[in-house]
Residue frames relative to the residue before (quaternion, step in Angstrom):
aa qw qx qy qz dx dy dz
M 1.0000 0.0000 0.0000 0.0000 0.00 0.00 0.00
M 0.3545 -0.7566 0.5185 0.1818 3.57 -0.76 1.05
A 0.3918 -0.7135 0.5315 0.2342 3.58 -0.89 0.92
T 0.1364 -0.7738 0.6125 0.0867 3.54 -1.08 0.75
G 0.7746 0.3354 -0.2567 0.4708 3.53 -1.09 0.71
K 0.6574 -0.5482 0.3720 0.3591 3.48 -1.31 0.51
K 0.6510 0.5203 -0.3217 0.4494 3.60 0.96 -0.87
A 0.6472 0.5101 -0.3223 0.4658 3.58 0.92 -0.85
S 0.6376 0.5307 -0.3257 0.4537 3.59 0.99 -0.79
K 0.6469 0.5071 -0.3161 0.4739 3.58 0.99 -0.83
N 0.6542 0.5053 -0.3163 0.4655 3.60 0.96 -0.83
D 0.6391 0.5178 -0.3252 0.4665 3.58 0.98 -0.81
A 0.6611 0.4984 -0.3056 0.4702 3.57 0.92 -0.88
L 0.6453 0.5109 -0.3174 0.4711 3.57 0.99 -0.81
D 0.6379 0.5238 -0.3216 0.4640 3.58 0.97 -0.82
Q 0.6482 0.5147 -0.3148 0.4645 3.57 1.00 -0.79
L 0.6550 0.5011 -0.3100 0.4731 3.58 0.97 -0.84
I 0.6473 0.5069 -0.3170 0.4728 3.55 0.95 -0.86
G 0.6390 0.5263 -0.3204 0.4604 3.56 0.96 -0.84
K 0.6768 0.5011 -0.2883 0.4557 3.57 0.98 -0.86
F 0.7969 0.3381 -0.1636 0.4732 3.59 0.81 -0.96
V 0.7251 0.3679 -0.2331 0.5334 3.60 1.17 -0.47
G 0.0330 -0.8498 0.5230 0.0570 3.54 0.93 -0.96
S 0.7477 -0.3621 0.2797 0.4813 3.56 -0.91 -0.88
D 0.3663 0.7272 -0.4921 0.3080 3.58 1.27 0.31
T 0.3496 -0.7844 0.4750 0.1921 3.59 -0.35 1.24
V 0.6203 0.5336 -0.3530 0.4537 3.60 1.05 -0.64
R 0.6804 0.4686 -0.2892 0.4835 3.59 0.91 -0.89
R 0.6273 0.5306 -0.3392 0.4582 3.59 1.01 -0.75
T 0.6434 0.5095 -0.3169 0.4755 3.60 1.00 -0.81
M 0.6405 0.5163 -0.3196 0.4702 3.58 0.98 -0.83
L 0.6470 0.5156 -0.3110 0.4678 3.57 0.98 -0.87
D 0.6580 0.5080 -0.3085 0.4624 3.59 0.90 -0.91
D 0.6363 0.5249 -0.3261 0.4618 3.59 0.99 -0.81
E 0.6740 0.4902 -0.2966 0.4664 3.57 0.93 -0.86
I 0.6166 0.5352 -0.3458 0.4624 3.58 1.05 -0.69
V 0.6341 0.5132 -0.3270 0.4771 3.59 0.99 -0.79
N 0.6355 0.5208 -0.3320 0.4634 3.61 0.97 -0.80
I 0.6510 0.5095 -0.3091 0.4701 3.58 0.96 -0.87
E 0.6641 0.5067 -0.3025 0.4591 3.58 0.92 -0.91
A 0.6470 0.5118 -0.3192 0.4665 3.61 0.98 -0.81
A 0.6512 0.5084 -0.3102 0.4704 3.58 0.94 -0.89
Q 0.6685 0.4957 -0.2970 0.4682 3.57 0.93 -0.90
L 0.6202 0.5482 -0.3360 0.4494 3.59 1.04 -0.76
V 0.6584 0.4948 -0.3124 0.4734 3.60 0.86 -0.93
Y 0.6583 0.5122 -0.3040 0.4603 3.58 0.89 -0.93
D 0.6858 0.4920 -0.2903 0.4509 3.59 0.81 -1.01
L 0.6573 0.5049 -0.3155 0.4619 3.59 0.92 -0.86
R 0.6572 0.5130 -0.3091 0.4575 3.58 0.94 -0.88
K 0.6744 0.4909 -0.2937 0.4668 3.57 0.90 -0.93
K 0.6455 0.5253 -0.3183 0.4540 3.58 0.97 -0.87
A 0.6797 0.4641 -0.2778 0.4954 3.58 1.10 -0.69
G 0.4273 -0.7291 0.4424 0.3002 3.59 1.28 -0.14
L 0.4926 0.6732 -0.4119 0.3668 3.56 1.12 0.63
S 0.4246 -0.6296 0.5759 0.3026 3.53 -1.25 0.50
Q 0.6634 -0.4708 0.3724 0.4468 3.57 -1.25 0.16
R 0.6393 0.5301 -0.3175 0.4577 3.59 1.01 -0.80
E 0.6694 0.4987 -0.3039 0.4592 3.60 0.93 -0.87
L 0.6496 0.4953 -0.3177 0.4815 3.58 0.99 -0.82
A 0.6258 0.5457 -0.3381 0.4430 3.58 0.95 -0.83
K 0.6455 0.5194 -0.3162 0.4621 3.59 0.97 -0.85
K 0.6564 0.5074 -0.3069 0.4664 3.60 0.97 -0.86
V 0.7106 0.4535 -0.2444 0.4791 3.57 1.05 -0.82
G 0.4161 -0.7028 0.4756 0.3266 3.58 1.14 -0.58
T 0.5937 0.5101 -0.3825 0.4910 3.53 1.01 0.88
T 0.5856 -0.5711 0.4288 0.3834 3.57 -1.22 -0.31
A 0.6353 -0.5307 0.4004 0.3930 3.54 -1.27 0.42
S 0.6163 0.5565 -0.3593 0.4260 3.61 1.06 -0.64
V 0.6092 0.5316 -0.3551 0.4693 3.62 1.10 -0.61
I 0.6449 0.5025 -0.3140 0.4826 3.60 0.96 -0.87
C 0.6356 0.5343 -0.3254 0.4525 3.58 0.94 -0.88
R 0.6733 0.4859 -0.3003 0.4695 3.61 0.88 -0.90
L 0.6399 0.5305 -0.3282 0.4486 3.60 1.00 -0.78
E 0.6854 0.4774 -0.2792 0.4737 3.57 1.11 -0.64
Q 0.5857 0.5368 -0.3795 0.4741 3.60 1.27 0.06
A 0.5138 -0.6980 0.4162 0.2749 3.55 -0.78 1.06
D 0.7034 0.4717 -0.2850 0.4488 3.61 1.06 -0.54
Y 0.5658 0.5888 -0.3898 0.4257 3.60 1.27 0.06
E 0.2366 -0.7601 0.5887 0.1403 3.55 -0.87 0.94
G 0.1251 -0.8395 0.5283 0.0218 3.53 0.16 1.34
S 0.5441 -0.6290 0.4512 0.3237 3.51 -1.29 0.20
L 0.5774 -0.5808 0.4581 0.3456 3.52 -1.20 0.62
A 0.6117 0.5621 -0.3481 0.4344 3.59 1.03 -0.76
M 0.6721 0.4833 -0.3023 0.4726 3.59 0.95 -0.84
L 0.6184 0.5272 -0.3494 0.4664 3.60 1.02 -0.70
R 0.6334 0.5173 -0.3277 0.4732 3.59 1.03 -0.76
R 0.6502 0.5162 -0.3206 0.4560 3.59 0.93 -0.85
I 0.6506 0.5072 -0.3154 0.4690 3.58 0.96 -0.85
A 0.6486 0.5100 -0.3187 0.4665 3.58 0.89 -0.92
G 0.6734 0.5008 -0.2981 0.4549 3.60 0.87 -0.90
A 0.6474 0.5239 -0.3157 0.4547 3.58 0.98 -0.82
L 0.7318 0.3731 -0.2143 0.5285 3.57 1.19 -0.58
N 0.5115 -0.6838 0.3859 0.3491 3.55 1.29 0.52
R 0.5010 0.6027 -0.4384 0.4399 3.53 0.98 0.98
R 0.2904 -0.7076 0.6111 0.2038 3.53 -1.30 0.36
L 0.3587 -0.7346 0.5382 0.2050 3.54 -0.84 1.00
E 0.0852 -0.7795 0.6199 0.0305 3.56 -0.93 0.96
L 0.1558 -0.7612 0.6227 0.0923 3.53 -1.01 0.83
R 0.0913 -0.7845 0.6118 0.0448 3.54 -1.12 0.70
A 0.1952 -0.7053 0.6621 0.1616 3.48 -1.25 0.57
V 0.0806 -0.8255 0.5586 -0.0049 3.55 -0.50 1.19
P 0.5890 -0.5759 0.4149 0.3863 3.58 -1.10 0.56
I 0.4521 -0.6566 0.5280 0.2927 3.53 -1.10 0.71
K 0.2041 -0.7872 0.5761 0.0829 3.53 -0.77 1.09
A 0.6607 -0.4913 0.3838 0.4181 3.53 -1.29 0.26
R 0.6504 0.4943 -0.3093 0.4867 3.57 1.05 -0.75
T 0.3095 -0.8121 0.4747 0.1390 3.58 -0.71 1.03
T 0.6675 0.4708 -0.3283 0.4744 3.62 1.14 -0.23
R 0.1170 -0.7655 0.6299 0.0596 3.48 -1.24 0.62
G 0.5398 -0.6064 0.4638 0.3547 3.55 -1.18 0.49
I 0.5385 -0.5981 0.4830 0.3451 3.53 -1.22 0.47
A 0.5516 -0.6311 0.4319 0.3330 3.57 -0.97 0.87
K 0.1985 -0.7728 0.5957 0.0927 3.54 -1.01 0.85
A 0.4463 -0.6550 0.5317 0.2986 3.56 -1.02 0.73
S 0.2024 -0.7924 0.5628 0.1201 3.58 -0.90 0.85
C-alpha cells in the first residue's frame, strides 16, 4: 500500500528506521515501547495543562506539588509516577484511564491526545 501525504511518508520512514535498528530484537522492542509510553504520558500532561489554560506553576498548585515536578513530567525522558498522573487528572476534573492493547506488527503509535 502506497503512503500518501507528508505525515504518511514520515510514518513510513520512521517504521523503516525502527525496523532497521530494532527489528525483531525483543529487548530493543520493549525498550522502544517503554519510551513511547513515556512520550505519550509527557504529552498527555502537557496537553491537559495547556487545554486548561494553566502554567506549570498553576497546575502544580492545584495538584499540591511544585512546578519543577510538572516540568519533569512534561519531559519525555522522565519516568513519572502513576499516582502523580492521577493527581493531575483529578485536579483538572479528568479520570485517568489505562489500557493494555495488543501488540501490532506496526511499531509506531500516535502520541496521546487530551480529550
